[in-house]
NUMARLO-276718 format. One line per field, with one value per residue (C-alpha): x, y, z; residue in three letters; residue number from 1. Coordinates in nm, 2 decimals, padded with zeros to 4 digits. Example, Ala and Ser with C-alpha at 12.3 -4.5 7.8 and 13.67 -1.06 7.14 Angstrom:
! residues 2
east	(01.23/01.37)
north	(-00.45/-00.11)
up	(00.78/00.71)
resn	(ala/ser)
resi	(1/2)
This chain:
! residues 322
east	(01.68/01.84/01.73/01.57/01.74/01.51/01.65/01.46/01.55/01.78/01.86/02.19/02.26/02.61/02.72/02.53/02.39/02.10/01.99/01.79/01.61/01.48/01.62/01.36/01.38/01.41/01.09/00.95/00.68/00.72/00.73/00.40/00.30/00.13/-00.04/-00.26/-00.62/-00.90/-00.84/-00.49/-00.41/-00.58/-00.38/-00.04/-00.15/-00.22/00.11/00.29/00.16/00.27/00.63/00.90/01.18/01.54/01.70/02.07/02.16/02.49/02.46/02.73/02.70/02.95/03.06/03.35/03.62/03.50/03.24/03.05/02.90/02.58/02.32/01.94/01.71/01.47/01.20/01.47/01.50/01.82/01.94/02.27/02.34/02.69/02.90/03.01/03.38/03.39/03.21/02.92/02.73/02.37/02.03/01.96/02.28/02.32/02.42/02.48/02.42/02.54/02.50/02.66/02.47/02.62/02.94/02.75/02.71/02.38/02.42/02.14/02.14/01.97/01.91/01.93/01.89/02.11/01.89/02.02/02.08/01.78/01.51/01.21/01.09/00.76/00.64/00.30/00.07/-00.01/-00.36/-00.65/-00.41/-00.30/-00.39/-00.78/-00.80/-01.12/-00.95/-01.29/-01.45/-01.23/-01.42/-01.41/-01.02/-00.96/-01.16/-00.98/-00.63/-00.73/-00.90/-00.77/-00.42/-00.19/-00.32/-00.70/-00.61/-00.72/-00.55/-00.72/-00.78/-00.49/-00.28/-00.02/00.01/00.01/00.30/00.50/00.46/00.58/00.88/01.01/00.91/01.23/01.42/01.56/01.72/01.48/01.73/01.72/01.38/01.30/01.32/01.00/00.89/00.61/00.54/00.26/00.10/00.11/00.36/00.68/00.52/00.34/00.67/00.70/00.34/00.35/00.66/00.52/00.19/00.38/00.60/00.28/00.15/00.47/00.44/00.79/01.03/01.04/01.18/00.93/00.90/00.65/00.55/00.71/00.67/00.38/00.42/00.09/-00.27/-00.42/-00.20/-00.33/-00.66/-00.56/-00.31/-00.26/-00.47/-00.37/-00.13/00.00/00.28/00.51/00.42/00.49/00.83/00.93/00.83/01.00/01.31/01.31/01.28/01.57/01.78/01.73/01.66/01.74/01.46/01.11/00.86/00.51/00.33/00.03/-00.24/-00.60/-00.89/-00.95/-00.75/-00.51/-00.30/-00.44/-00.36/-00.01/00.07/-00.04/00.19/00.49/00.44/00.42/00.77/00.92/00.77/01.00/01.04/00.67/00.54/00.22/-00.03/-00.27/-00.55/-00.78/-01.14/-01.24/-01.60/-01.90/-01.84/-01.52/-01.46/-01.49/-01.18/-00.96/-01.09/-01.00/-00.66/-00.60/-00.73/-00.46/-00.19/-00.28/-00.20/00.15/00.20/00.15/-00.04/-00.33/-00.56/-00.85/-00.94/-01.17/-01.03/-00.68/-00.72/-00.82/-00.48/-00.30/-00.46/-00.39/-00.01/00.02/-00.15/00.11/00.40/00.48/00.46/00.46)
north	(-00.09/00.19/00.37/00.72/01.02/01.33/01.67/01.95/02.33/02.39/02.71/02.88/03.16/03.31/02.99/02.68/02.52/02.26/02.07/01.74/01.48/01.12/00.80/00.56/00.19/00.09/00.07/00.02/00.26/00.60/00.92/01.12/01.28/01.63/01.64/01.33/01.33/01.19/00.80/00.82/01.13/00.93/00.63/00.86/01.03/00.70/00.56/00.85/00.74/00.38/00.45/00.28/00.44/00.30/00.35/00.35/00.46/00.62/00.99/01.23/01.62/01.77/02.11/02.31/02.06/01.80/01.51/01.49/01.14/01.07/00.79/00.81/00.76/00.48/00.66/00.74/01.09/01.26/01.60/01.76/02.04/02.15/02.45/02.71/02.79/02.97/03.27/03.20/03.46/03.53/03.42/03.08/02.86/02.48/02.19/01.82/01.50/01.15/00.80/00.48/00.18/-00.14/00.08/00.35/00.71/00.86/01.24/01.51/01.88/02.06/02.43/02.63/03.00/03.23/03.51/03.87/04.12/04.27/04.27/04.08/03.72/03.55/03.23/03.10/02.79/02.64/02.46/02.71/02.99/03.01/02.67/02.60/02.26/02.26/02.15/02.17/01.91/01.61/01.42/01.71/01.76/01.40/01.42/01.73/01.59/01.25/01.39/01.72/01.76/02.04/02.26/02.21/02.32/02.64/02.95/03.24/03.56/03.81/03.61/03.59/03.97/04.00/03.72/03.88/04.24/04.09/03.92/04.22/04.46/04.69/04.57/04.77/04.49/04.24/03.97/04.01/03.87/03.85/03.49/03.28/02.97/02.75/02.53/02.30/01.97/01.83/01.56/01.51/01.30/01.60/01.82/01.79/01.87/02.20/02.31/02.26/02.45/02.74/02.76/02.74/03.03/03.23/03.24/03.33/03.06/02.91/02.68/02.39/02.24/01.95/01.66/01.32/01.11/00.86/00.53/00.34/00.39/00.43/00.72/00.91/00.91/01.14/01.35/01.70/01.60/01.53/01.69/02.04/02.06/01.99/02.33/02.50/02.35/02.42/02.79/02.84/02.68/02.93/03.23/03.08/03.01/03.37/03.58/03.92/03.90/04.07/03.82/03.81/03.50/03.41/03.12/03.06/02.96/02.62/02.46/02.58/02.87/03.15/02.96/02.87/03.20/03.34/03.12/03.21/03.57/03.52/03.35/03.60/03.92/04.15/03.92/03.92/04.22/04.09/03.80/03.76/03.48/03.40/03.33/03.00/02.99/03.22/03.36/03.46/03.24/03.37/03.19/03.32/03.68/03.64/03.51/03.79/04.07/03.93/03.96/04.33/04.38/04.26/04.53/04.29/04.40/04.18/04.11/03.86/03.86/03.68/03.84/03.90/04.23/04.32/04.18/04.39/04.71/04.61/04.55/04.89/05.07/04.94/05.02/04.64/04.69/05.01)
up	(-04.12/-03.91/-03.58/-03.63/-03.49/-03.41/-03.31/-03.15/-03.13/-02.84/-02.67/-02.50/-02.29/-02.18/-02.00/-02.14/-02.44/-02.41/-02.70/-02.71/-02.92/-02.94/-03.08/-03.22/-03.29/-03.65/-03.84/-04.19/-04.13/-04.32/-04.14/-04.08/-04.40/-04.33/-04.65/-04.62/-04.58/-04.35/-04.28/-04.44/-04.19/-03.89/-03.94/-03.97/-03.64/-03.45/-03.57/-03.43/-03.08/-03.14/-03.22/-03.02/-02.86/-02.81/-02.46/-02.37/-02.74/-02.80/-02.92/-02.99/-02.98/-03.23/-03.07/-03.20/-03.25/-02.99/-02.99/-02.63/-02.58/-02.40/-02.39/-02.42/-02.13/-02.08/-02.32/-02.57/-02.49/-02.47/-02.35/-02.37/-02.10/-02.18/-02.02/-02.31/-02.28/-02.62/-02.75/-02.96/-03.18/-03.13/-03.31/-03.46/-03.52/-03.64/-03.42/-03.53/-03.33/-03.46/-03.36/-03.49/-03.62/-03.78/-03.86/-04.02/-03.90/-03.84/-03.87/-03.82/-03.82/-03.55/-03.46/-03.13/-03.04/-02.83/-02.78/-02.93/-02.66/-02.55/-02.27/-02.40/-02.40/-02.50/-02.38/-02.55/-02.50/-02.83/-02.82/-02.83/-02.79/-03.16/-03.29/-03.27/-03.10/-02.92/-02.59/-02.39/-02.62/-02.61/-02.88/-03.12/-03.02/-03.12/-03.44/-03.55/-03.48/-03.66/-03.95/-04.03/-04.19/-04.10/-04.42/-04.27/-03.93/-03.84/-03.67/-03.47/-03.68/-03.63/-03.40/-03.64/-03.67/-03.28/-03.25/-03.54/-03.36/-03.04/-03.20/-03.37/-03.07/-03.00/-03.28/-03.59/-03.76/-03.92/-03.84/-03.49/-03.33/-02.98/-02.79/-02.84/-02.66/-02.72/-02.41/-02.42/-02.26/-02.61/-02.64/-02.83/-03.07/-03.21/-03.25/-03.63/-03.66/-03.46/-03.63/-03.99/-03.86/-03.72/-04.02/-04.27/-04.08/-04.06/-03.67/-03.49/-03.50/-03.14/-02.91/-02.81/-02.49/-02.48/-02.25/-02.23/-02.55/-02.57/-02.72/-02.69/-02.85/-02.51/-02.45/-02.79/-02.63/-02.36/-02.54/-02.40/-02.11/-01.72/-01.49/-01.62/-01.38/-01.65/-01.80/-01.48/-01.45/-01.80/-01.78/-01.44/-01.62/-01.89/-01.64/-01.46/-01.76/-01.90/-01.58/-01.73/-01.95/-01.91/-02.01/-02.18/-02.11/-02.37/-02.30/-02.28/-02.03/-02.17/-01.89/-01.63/-01.79/-01.58/-01.27/-01.39/-01.47/-01.15/-00.97/-01.22/-01.13/-00.76/-00.79/-01.03/-00.94/-01.15/-01.46/-01.60/-01.76/-01.91/-01.94/-02.22/-02.17/-02.47/-02.39/-02.55/-02.43/-02.46/-02.13/-01.91/-01.66/-01.29/-01.17/-01.47/-01.39/-01.04/-01.11/-01.35/-01.10/-00.86/-01.11/-01.16/-00.79/-00.87/-01.14/-01.43/-01.72/-01.80/-02.12/-02.12/-02.46/-02.72/-03.04/-03.11/-03.22/-02.86/-02.76/-03.03/-02.91/-02.55/-02.64/-02.83/-02.51/-02.29/-02.53/-02.58/-02.96/-03.17)
resn	(met/lys/pro/val/leu/lys/leu/tyr/arg/gly/tyr/ala/asn/glu/gln/glu/leu/ile/val/met/gly/his/val/phe/lys/pro/thr/thr/lys/glu/asp/tyr/asp/phe/gln/lys/arg/lys/phe/gln/asn/ala/arg/ser/val/ile/arg/met/phe/arg/ile/lys/thr/gln/lys/asn/ala/asp/val/tyr/leu/glu/leu/his/asp/ser/lys/ile/his/thr/lys/thr/leu/asp/asp/gly/tyr/phe/lys/phe/cys/ile/pro/leu/thr/lys/glu/phe/gly/tyr/gly/trp/met/asp/tyr/phe/val/thr/met/asn/tyr/gly/gly/glu/glu/ile/arg/met/lys/gly/ser/phe/ile/arg/pro/tyr/glu/gly/asn/leu/gly/phe/ile/ser/asp/ile/asp/asp/thr/phe/leu/ile/ser/his/thr/arg/asn/met/phe/lys/lys/leu/tyr/ile/leu/leu/phe/arg/asn/val/asn/asp/arg/lys/ile/phe/asp/asn/val/val/ala/his/tyr/gln/ala/leu/ser/ser/ser/gly/arg/asn/asn/lys/glu/glu/gln/asn/ala/phe/phe/tyr/val/ser/ser/ser/glu/trp/asn/leu/tyr/arg/phe/ile/val/gln/phe/thr/glu/leu/his/gln/leu/pro/arg/ala/val/leu/leu/leu/lys/asp/ile/lys/thr/ser/leu/met/asp/phe/phe/ile/thr/gly/arg/gly/asp/his/asn/his/lys/phe/glu/lys/ile/lys/his/ile/leu/glu/phe/tyr/pro/asn/leu/arg/tyr/thr/leu/leu/gly/asp/asp/ser/gln/asp/asp/pro/tyr/leu/tyr/glu/gln/ile/cys/lys/ile/phe/pro/val/asn/val/gln/ala/val/tyr/ile/arg/gln/thr/gly/ser/his/lys/lys/gln/lys/ala/val/asp/ala/leu/lys/asn/leu/glu/ser/leu/asn/val/ala/val/cys/tyr/phe/ser/glu/ser/ser/glu/ala/ile/glu/his/ser/lys/arg/ile/gly/leu/ile/ser)
resi	(1/2/3/4/5/6/7/8/9/10/11/12/13/14/15/16/17/18/19/20/21/22/23/24/25/26/27/28/29/30/31/32/33/34/35/36/37/38/39/40/41/42/43/44/45/46/47/48/49/50/51/52/53/54/55/56/57/58/59/60/61/62/63/64/65/66/67/68/69/70/71/72/73/74/75/76/77/78/79/80/81/82/83/84/85/86/87/88/89/90/91/92/93/94/95/96/97/98/99/100/101/102/103/104/105/106/107/108/109/110/111/112/113/114/115/116/117/118/119/120/121/122/123/124/125/126/127/128/129/130/131/132/133/134/135/136/137/138/139/140/141/142/143/144/145/146/147/148/149/150/151/152/153/154/155/156/157/158/159/160/161/162/163/164/165/166/167/168/169/170/171/172/173/174/175/176/177/178/179/180/181/182/183/184/185/186/187/188/189/190/191/192/193/194/195/196/197/198/199/200/201/202/203/204/205/206/207/208/209/210/211/212/213/214/215/216/217/218/219/220/221/222/223/224/225/226/227/228/229/230/231/232/233/234/235/236/237/238/239/240/241/242/243/244/245/246/247/248/249/250/251/252/253/254/255/256/257/258/259/260/261/262/263/264/265/266/267/268/269/270/271/272/273/274/275/276/277/278/279/280/281/282/283/284/285/286/287/288/289/290/291/292/293/294/295/296/297/298/299/300/301/302/303/304/305/306/307/308/309/310/311/312/313/314/315/316/317/318/319/320/321/322)
């Protein structure tokens, strides 16, 4: 048995490349199969939260003609933050990470984005923003996660059309897409599921920034819950990493998105041009309404919507999409 090396989508600006992944201990368990149904799906999902990480494992990033060495952290996570000395192109590009085990090389290919020159960036939540997850009802959320495979999970009407229009906004070339980031309180355990879901529904290809990995069954029962400071820090990092982009933030009112986005806009008063919040209940939340009114006073365009068709019309009205 060999360790399992997982790579995640990375990102680069003019000066730095950031790529990351996990190393897991050798296992005889098969990888999560997105096509399994009901109890088989539940068993696979639970297995994802019982995975064992490998700390202090040696990993090597292949960049240009050099190999850069680091070791995994205590939770098996590794992250390369590398200064760039050579000119890269734009768009999505491949990278490779290797590790040695018993004299055998394990080599995996990942991808990273260096956004095309432009001025738009998009940061979106996942659960109940485009993926119907019922976050407000913990038991229903867990039931759906356990017993609905990736093909059975639902997406909100018209959200794909909205995101695709945002992705191509201001672009004449189909290959050139705006930078998209999916930032969520879901854990890295669900990375492959989220990627598969977004590809299945043809959502924009994006960098995913998720919460620290979970490795116990008890952790599974609180997935996606708890402190959301990690989301704030991840969004703040993106805006600092790409300071010249004008951002649109997309979220929902099931948890803290309106208030997190309000804090971000206060810290970056010229970087955020629009905030979209999906209404997940039968009524608008007064605290969310108040937060969005405050954002309007900061000259941020806001849209508190229940149907994505409303968000599309708003984006057209403010000239965000044509």
